[in-house]
C-alpha positions as CSV (number, residue, x, y, z in Angstrom):
1,M,144.0,148.7,114.4
2,A,144.7,150.2,117.9
3,I,148.1,149.8,119.6
4,S,148.0,149.3,123.3
5,I,150.7,151.3,125.2
6,N,149.5,150.3,128.7
7,D,152.1,147.5,129.0
8,I,155.2,149.7,128.2
9,N,157.4,150.5,131.1
10,T,160.0,153.2,131.5
11,T,162.9,150.8,131.0
12,Q,161.6,149.9,127.5
13,V,161.2,153.6,126.6
14,A,164.7,154.4,127.8
15,N,166.2,151.5,125.8
16,A,164.3,152.6,122.7
17,T,165.6,156.1,123.1
18,Q,169.2,155.0,123.5
19,N,169.0,152.7,120.5
20,S,167.6,155.4,118.3
21,K,170.6,157.8,118.9
22,S,172.8,158.4,115.9
23,P,176.5,157.7,116.3
24,A,177.3,161.4,115.8
25,T,175.3,162.4,118.8
26,D,176.4,159.6,121.1
27,S,179.7,160.8,122.7
28,N,180.2,157.5,124.7
29,K,180.6,155.3,121.6
30,Q,183.8,155.3,119.5
31,T,183.5,155.6,115.7
32,P,184.6,152.6,113.8
33,S,188.1,152.7,112.3
34,V,188.6,152.5,108.6
35,N,190.7,149.8,107.2
36,T,193.5,151.4,105.1
37,N,195.4,148.2,104.2
38,S,196.7,148.1,100.7
39,T,195.0,144.7,100.2
40,A,191.5,146.2,100.3
41,A,189.6,145.7,97.1
42,T,188.4,148.7,95.2
43,D,185.7,149.0,92.6
44,T,186.5,150.7,89.3
45,I,184.3,151.9,86.5
46,T,185.5,152.1,82.9
47,V,183.6,154.2,80.4
48,T,183.9,153.0,76.9
49,D,184.7,155.3,73.9
50,S,181.2,154.6,72.7
51,A,179.6,155.8,75.9
52,R,181.8,158.9,75.9
53,L,180.6,159.6,72.3
54,I,177.0,159.1,73.3
55,Q,177.4,161.5,76.2
56,Q,179.0,164.2,73.9
57,L,176.2,163.8,71.4
58,E,173.5,164.1,74.1
59,T,175.1,167.3,75.3
60,Q,175.2,168.7,71.8
61,L,171.6,167.7,71.2
62,E,170.5,169.4,74.4
63,S,172.1,172.7,73.2
64,L,170.2,172.6,69.8
65,P,166.8,174.4,69.5
66,V,163.8,172.2,69.1
67,V,162.7,174.0,66.0
68,D,164.9,175.1,63.1
69,A,163.9,178.7,63.0
70,A,165.7,179.4,59.7
71,R,163.9,176.6,57.9
72,V,160.5,177.8,59.3
73,A,161.2,181.3,58.1
74,Q,162.2,180.0,54.6
75,V,159.0,177.9,54.3
76,R,156.9,180.8,55.5
77,E,158.5,183.2,53.0
78,N,158.0,180.7,50.1
79,L,154.3,180.1,51.1
80,N,153.7,183.9,51.3
81,S,155.3,184.5,47.9
82,G,153.6,181.5,46.3
83,N,156.9,179.7,45.5
84,H,156.3,176.7,47.8
85,I,155.0,173.7,45.8
86,I,153.0,171.2,47.7
87,S,153.3,167.7,46.3
88,S,150.4,165.5,47.1
89,E,152.4,162.4,46.0
90,R,155.2,163.2,48.5
91,I,152.7,163.8,51.3
92,A,150.9,160.5,50.5
93,E,154.3,158.7,50.5
94,K,155.3,160.1,53.9
95,F,151.9,159.2,55.4
96,S,152.3,155.6,54.0
97,R,155.8,155.3,55.5
98,Y,154.6,156.6,58.8
99,E,151.7,154.1,59.0
100,S,154.1,151.2,58.1
101,L,156.4,152.3,61.0
102,L,153.4,152.4,63.3
103,E,152.3,148.9,62.3
104,A,155.9,147.5,62.7
105,T,155.9,148.6,66.4
106,R,152.7,146.7,67.2
C-alpha cells in the first residue's frame, strides 16, 4: 500500500517535528512538578518467609554441580573392580515407576 505525501504542507511537517521532541530537549517547556504531599499513596511489597526460603534454596541449587562427581567416581570404580551389582528387579521397578509417572501427567 503506497502512502501519498503530495498533500503534506510545511506547517504539518513543522507541527509533527515539534510534537516529537522529548521534554529533555525542549528548553521552552517546564518539567512537571512532583507532588510531595504526605497524603500520597505508596505501594508496598511484602515478601513472605516462604518466598524468602524459596529464593535461598534456588540460590543454593544454582551453586551445586549438575552431576555428583564423587558418586560417578565411586560407581566407575565399583564397575571396574567388578563389585557393582546390577539388579534387574530394581531396574524394572524404576522403569515401571517412571512409566506410571508419565501416564499420570497425560
